[in-house]
C-alpha positions as a printed NumPy array, in Angstrom:
array([[  0.   ,   0.   ,   0.   ],
       [  1.293,   3.465,  -0.789],
       [  0.243,   6.574,   1.065],
       [  0.138,   8.678,  -2.113],
       [  0.254,   7.165,  -5.591],
       [  3.846,   7.102,  -6.815],
       [  5.489,   7.962,  -3.48 ],
       [  7.003,   5.893,  -0.719],
       [  7.587,   6.819,   2.895],
       [ 11.106,   6.472,   4.299],
       [ 10.095,   3.05 ,   5.612],
       [  8.741,   2.067,   2.203],
       [ 11.908,   3.218,   0.444],
       [ 14.096,   1.172,   2.816],
       [ 11.814,  -1.846,   2.451],
       [ 12.187,  -1.452,  -1.321],
       [ 15.971,  -1.468,  -1.03 ],
       [ 15.792,  -4.623,   1.063],
       [ 13.459,  -6.282,  -1.456],
       [ 15.853,  -5.358,  -4.287],
       [ 18.789,  -6.846,  -2.384],
       [ 16.877, -10.051,  -1.74 ],
       [ 15.795, -10.068,  -5.377],
       [ 19.459, -10.242,  -6.422],
       [ 19.485, -13.597,  -4.592],
       [ 16.354, -14.691,  -6.428],
       [ 13.973, -14.09 ,  -3.517],
       [ 10.522, -12.896,  -4.533],
       [  8.845, -10.565,  -2.045],
       [  6.063,  -8.008,  -1.716],
       [  6.164,  -4.615,   0.006],
       [  3.35 ,  -3.082,   2.043],
       [  3.416,   0.204,   3.916],
       [  1.073,   2.215,   6.088],
       [  1.306,   4.63 ,   9.003],
       [  5.105,   4.971,   8.892],
       [  5.814,   1.236,   8.936],
       [  6.627,  -0.955,   5.956],
       [  6.991,  -4.678,   5.639],
       [  8.583,  -7.039,   3.183],
       [  6.692, -10.311,   2.891],
       [  8.488, -13.421,   1.66 ],
       [  5.444, -15.629,   1.626],
       [  7.023, -18.789,   0.183],
       [  8.973, -19.309,   3.424],
       [  6.739, -17.428,   5.886],
       [  9.139, -14.556,   6.569],
       [  7.884, -11.054,   7.289],
       [ 10.372,  -8.222,   7.796],
       [  9.23 ,  -4.948,   9.342],
       [ 10.984,  -1.671,   8.682],
       [ 10.375,   0.577,  11.662],
       [ 11.682,   3.663,  13.441],
       [ 13.118,   2.866,  16.874],
       [ 15.236,   5.03 ,  19.184],
       [ 16.143,   7.553,  16.507],
       [ 17.077,   5.125,  13.722],
       [ 15.472,   2.881,  11.127],
       [ 15.767,  -0.84 ,  11.661],
       [ 14.557,  -4.118,  10.192],
       [ 12.905,  -6.612,  12.537],
       [ 11.89 , -10.186,  11.774],
       [ 10.978, -13.367,  13.567],
       [ 13.362, -16.277,  13.826],
       [ 10.356, -18.468,  14.7  ],
       [  8.071, -19.807,  12.008],
       [  5.028, -20.53 ,  14.129],
       [  5.435, -24.29 ,  13.985],
       [  6.612, -24.655,  17.577],
       [  4.877, -24.003,  20.839],
       [  7.621, -21.932,  22.465],
       [  8.164, -18.199,  22.63 ],
       [  8.608, -16.303,  19.413],
       [ 12.114, -14.92 ,  18.977],
       [ 12.847, -11.762,  17.011],
       [ 16.024, -10.168,  15.793],
       [ 16.862,  -6.747,  14.412],
       [ 19.389,  -5.185,  12.075],
       [ 19.88 ,  -1.464,  11.455],
       [ 18.781,  -0.351,   8.009],
       [ 22.151,   1.377,   7.692],
       [ 23.645,  -2.152,   7.465],
       [ 21.559,  -3.1  ,   4.413],
       [ 23.881,  -5.787,   3.013],
       [ 24.137,  -7.434,   6.432],
       [ 20.337,  -7.493,   6.683],
       [ 20.053,  -8.966,   3.17 ],
       [ 22.551, -11.733,   3.98 ],
       [ 20.948, -12.585,   7.34 ],
       [ 17.452, -12.732,   5.858],
       [ 18.731, -14.729,   2.859],
       [ 20.274, -17.259,   5.261],
       [ 16.977, -17.523,   7.155],
       [ 15.069, -18.029,   3.897],
       [ 17.487, -20.781,   2.85 ],
       [ 17.114, -22.55 ,   6.195],
       [ 13.313, -22.286,   6.169],
       [ 13.062, -23.444,   2.566],
       [ 15.05 , -26.557,   3.386],
       [ 12.855, -27.324,   6.411],
       [  9.582, -26.623,   4.647],
       [ 10.242, -28.238,   1.286],
       [ 12.991, -30.748,   2.038],
       [ 15.313, -29.232,  -0.526],
       [ 18.91 , -28.09 ,  -0.206],
       [ 18.092, -24.436,  -0.727],
       [ 15.8  , -21.753,  -1.983],
       [ 15.203, -21.961,  -5.697],
       [ 15.792, -18.672,  -7.479],
       [ 12.573, -17.06 ,  -8.654],
       [ 12.073, -17.633, -12.384],
       [  9.129, -15.268, -12.897],
       [  5.504, -16.02 , -13.776]])
């Protein structure tokens, strides 16, 4: 969702940069934004990454849990200023989840529709 057609908030712009970085690894994602928060959804492996303002800086936050267990959900964060680090950490999580969910060695690069 965009606040005004053709414009992104700061959160939306950062989420877009993250989605582009993940796209270079072949990860397909969707971006949604509203009320100063944006998220990047990687639905094939149940990963949602929030881009949010916290303590004077933008950060990405995502769950390390996938909802399949009964324990506490664990979250981690990475500053948006460390974009490549965030891309690599989320890529690693996607690879791990793909293997668990689909029994394959790794995430298959997106080939398009």
